[in-house]
C-alpha positions, 0 to 999 in steps of 0.5 A, a space after each residue: 214920141 208916141 204916148 203909151 195907152 193901156 186899155 182895160 175892157 170890162 163887161 161883155 164881149 160887145 164892150 170888148 169890141 168897142 175897146 178894140 175899135 178904140 185901140 185900133 183908132 188910137 194905133 193909127 194916131 200918136 199912141 202905142 198900146 201897152 199891156 200893163 197899166 203901170 207902163 202907161 201915160 194914159 189909162 182908158 177904162 171901158 166900163 160896164 154898169 149892167 148890174 150892181 156887181 158890174 158897177 162895183 168892178 168898174 168903180 174898183 178899177 177906176 180907184 186902182 187907176 187913180 192910185 197910179 195917177 197919184 203916184 205920178 206915173 200916169 198923166 191921163 185917166 179916161 173912163 168910157 162906156 156904159 158907166 160913163 154914159 149912165 152916171 156922168 154927172 155923179 162921176 164928175 163930182 165923185 172922181 176928180 182924178 178922172 180927166 175924161 168921161 166918154 159915153 157909148 156913142 163917142 167911140 169913134 171920136 176917141 182920138 179927137 177927144 184925146 187931142 182936144 184934151 192935149 190942146 187944153 180944152 176944158 171939157 171933161 164929159 163927152 156924153 151924146 145920144 148913142 148912135 155909133 155903129 162901126 163897120 168893116 173899115 173900122 180898125 180894131 186892135 184885137 186882144 183875144 186869141 188870133 183864131 177866134 173873134 167877135 163880130 158885132 152885127 148890130 147895136 142897141 135894143 128896142 125891147 122894153 124889159 122892166 129890169 134892163 137899162 141897155 136901151 138907155 145906154 146903147 140907144 135904139 136897135 140899128 143893124 150893119 149891112 150884110 156886106 159890111 159884116 161879110 167883109 169884116 169876116 173875110 178880113 179876119 179869116 185872112 188874119 187866121 181867124 177860124 171861129 167868128 162869134 156873132 154878137 148883138 143886144 138882140 141877134 134875132 132882131 138883126 136887119 129888121 130896122 133896115 127895112 130892105 129884106 136884111 135878115 139873120 138868115 140872109 147874113 148866115 147864108 153869106 157868111 158860110 161862104 167865107 171859106 177859111 171860117 170853120 165855125 160860126 156861133 150865134 150869141 145873145 138871141 132873143 126868143 122871138 123870130 127863131 123861125 123854121 128856115 133859120 133853125 133849119 139852116 143852123 141844123 144843116 150847115 156844118 159851119 154853123 155851131 149847133 149852139 144858141 144863147 137865148 135868155 129866157 129869164 123866167 117861166 112864170 107867166 106872172 113874172 114874165 108879164 112883170 118883166 115885160 118879156 112878151 112871152 108867156 110861160 107856155 110860149 117859153 116851154 114851146 120855144 124850147 120844145 121847138 128848138 129841140 125838135 128841129 135841132 136835135 143835137 143843139 147846145 142850148 144856153 140860157 140865162 135866168 133871173 131869180 129874186 125878181 120883185 114879187 117872185 113868190 116861192 111858187 114862182 120859184 118852184 115853177 122855175 126850178 121845175 122848168 130848169 129840170 124839165 128843159 135840161 139846158 146844156 148851159 145856164 147862167 143865173 143872175 140875182 135880180 139887181 134893182 137898177 135905178 131908172 128901170 120899171 122894175 126898180 119901182 115895183 113893190 115886193 122887192 126880195 131880200 138879198 139873202 133870199 135871192 142868194 138862197 134861190 141862186 144857190 138852189 138853181 146852180 146846184 140843180 144845174 151842176 148836176 144836169 151839166 155833169 150828167 150831160 157831160 157823162 154822155 160824152 164819155 168815149 165819144 170823139 169831139 172836134 176841139 179848137 185848141 185855145 192854149 196852155 193852162 198855167 197851173 198844169 201846163 195842159 193844153 185846153 180847147 173848146 168844142 162847138 158846144 163851148 162858147 168862148 169865155 162863158 162855158 167850160 173847156 176840154 183839157 188835153 191829157 196828152 198835151 206833150 205828144 206831137 206839135 200842137 198850136 192854139 187855133 188847131 182843130 183836132 179830134 179828141 176822145 173824151 175820157 173824163 167828165 166834170 161838172 162843167 169841163 171835159 178831159 180827153 186825149 188827142 187822137 193820133 197825137 
C-alpha cells in the first residue's frame, strides 16, 4: 500500500517548482499525494527563509504539522528547502518532532532519502552544496491551474547584493540548455498549458554561465515556435543585460507578454551603493526610460525596499519621487529585513521598525493611486483575458490579461459570468466597465 504524502509549498514560484518536482518523483515511487495534511502519513514542508515574515510562516507551518504528529495520525514530518538549508543545526535542536531536514540541493534525492528513513538509517539532515538543476525529463506533479505553468530556466545567483541570502541558499548561477526548456514547454503545451512563466533568480543572466552562446534572446526565439503556447511571460529580470535586440523581440512578438518584472530596489545613489546593486540612481532612471521608449505598451513591475540601513528622509523622499515619476503599473514594496549572514546586517544606522512601517505605508498609498488611475485608462477598452476560475464569494468568473502575472497582480472579474459556456483556460475578449485600485471588472463580448 502506498504511503500518503502531503506537500506544503511556501514562498515563491521557484520554490513551487521544486515542490512539484519532489511530488513528481515521489509519485513514481511508493507514494500517493493527498491534498489535506490530516489525510497524510508524511507531511513535507518546502520552506522559505528569504525575510523574517517568510521564516515566521515556515516556523508556524512546522508547528502546525508537529501538532498532527503529536495527535498520532502523522508518522513522518519532513522540512525541506531554504529554511532547512540555512538553519539546519538550529532546527535540529529546536524541533525534535521533525524527522528529516532536506536542503535545496537534495530535491532530486527525496525518494532515496525517504527510503533511507524507512529502512532505519539515523541521519536527520541532508544539507549539501546547492548544485541541483532539474531538466525536461524530470517529473512534476503540477499543483497550479492546468492552463498556466512556471518553468525555471536557471538556478542560483552570482550577484552579491548586501541584503540577500539567496546565493548562500541556492548556490551559483547555472542555466539549463535551451533544448531542455523548449522540450519541457512543448510537453506542457500538449498537456493543455497556454501560458508559461519563465522564472529564475536572475532571468537576464540566463545562459551566460554556459559560455556557448546561450542567451535569453535565443531561448525566446525557440519558445515562440511552440505552437500551442499563447503567452510567454518573463519574471524576475535584473536591470542589467536588457539589450535592444531582446527588448525589440519582446515588443514585436505577440506571444511574449509586454510585461517585465525588474527589481530596482531603490533609486538613491548612496543606498544603491550600500546595497551593492551595481547601478546608480541615474542608471535606474535611464533603464526605465529605455524600457518605456522601446516597448511603449509595457507593463512594468518592480520591487523596492524601504528602511534599508542608513536610508535618510532625503533618500526616502527621492524614492517617493521616483515612484511618482516612473508610474509603475505594478509595485511590490518590502520593509528591509535584517538577515544574519548578509553584509547589510552588519551596517550601522538600522532603521526602527515603526519607521519602516510608516515609509511602507506612504509608498503603498501613492502606488494605489497610480494603479487606479492607470486602470481607469482601460475603461471602455477590450482586453484579451485568460480565464482562471470562479471567485468563491460572488461566484463570478475571473481571469488575467497579459498585464497581470499569476498570483502577484490583480485580476479581471467578469460581470456576465453565467451567459454561455466558459472554462478556465479559455481566452476571451472582455470589455472593461469598472476600474478598482488593483482589479478590473468587465463583460465578455459575444457571450
